[in-house]
C-alpha positions in Angstrom: -0.1 0.0 0.0 1.3 3.4 -0.8 2.3 5.9 1.8 -0.2 8.6 0.4 -3.3 5.9 0.4 -2.3 5.1 4.2 -2.1 8.8 5.0 -5.5 9.5 3.5 -7.1 6.5 4.9 -5.9 7.3 8.6 -6.8 11.1 8.2 -10.4 10.0 7.4 -10.9 7.8 10.4 -9.7 4.7 8.9 -7.9 2.2 11.3 -5.1 -0.4 10.5 -2.1 -1.8 12.5 1.3 -1.0 11.5 4.0 -3.6 12.1 7.7 -2.5 12.1 9.8 -5.3 11.2 13.5 -5.5 12.0 16.0 -7.1 9.7 19.8 -7.0 8.7 20.4 -7.6 12.3 18.2 -4.8 13.5 20.1 -2.0 11.4 17.0 -1.5 9.1 13.2 -1.2 10.0 10.5 -1.9 7.4 6.9 -1.0 8.1 3.9 -3.0 7.0 0.2 -2.5 7.4 -2.5 -5.1 8.0 -4.9 -5.3 5.0 -7.7 -8.0 4.9 -5.8 -9.8 7.7 -2.5 -9.9 5.9 0.7 -7.7 6.3 1.3 -5.6 3.3 4.7 -3.5 2.8 4.3 0.1 2.7 5.5 1.8 -0.7 6.7 5.1 -2.0 5.2 6.7 -5.1 7.6 4.6 -7.3 6.4 1.3 -5.8 9.6 0.7 -3.9 9.2 -0.6 -0.4 10.1 1.8 2.2 12.6 1.2 5.2 14.4 3.3 7.7 17.7 3.0 9.0 17.1 3.7 12.7 14.1 3.3 15.1 14.0 7.2 15.5 13.6 7.6 11.9 10.9 4.9 11.7 9.0 6.6 14.6 9.1 9.9 12.9 8.0 8.4 9.5 5.2 6.5 11.0 4.0 9.5 12.9 4.1 11.7 9.7 1.8 9.0 8.0 -0.8 9.4 11.0 -0.1 6.5 13.2 -0.4 6.9 16.9 1.5 3.6 17.7 3.1 0.6 16.0 4.1 -2.9 16.9 7.8 -3.4 16.6 8.4 -7.1 15.7 12.2 -8.1 16.5 13.8 -11.0 14.7 15.6 -13.1 17.3 17.6 -15.7 15.3 19.9 -16.4 18.1 17.8 -19.1 19.6 18.9 -21.3 16.7 22.3 -21.5 17.9 21.5 -23.5 21.0 20.7 -26.6 18.8 16.9 -26.9 19.7 14.3 -26.9 17.0 12.7 -23.5 16.8 9.7 -22.6 14.8 9.6 -19.2 12.8 7.1 -17.8 15.2 9.1 -18.3 18.2 12.1 -16.1 16.6 10.2 -12.8 17.1 9.6 -10.7 19.9 6.8 -8.0 19.6 6.2 -4.7 21.6 3.9 -1.8 21.2 5.6 1.6 20.7 3.5 4.8 21.2 4.4 7.5 18.8 
């Protein structure tokens, strides 16, 4: 979903959850919105998926779009190093961040 679509949707009273995923060992943050019960990346006007290089920049960017809070989803691949079988869902930690 494009940034301008989200901005209009939220400005007119629409609601959706925003999930902020970390990747590249938490050096980048990629926002996604929930559309029809499925996550969809936020894109710019050129269709490129947006990302931020710090949590501060991500929070500012999401606030400019009109979000009051986001769910930060941290990828924790380090459990795999213990040698125990780990499912994909167990490798994430979630926390709500108010903007």
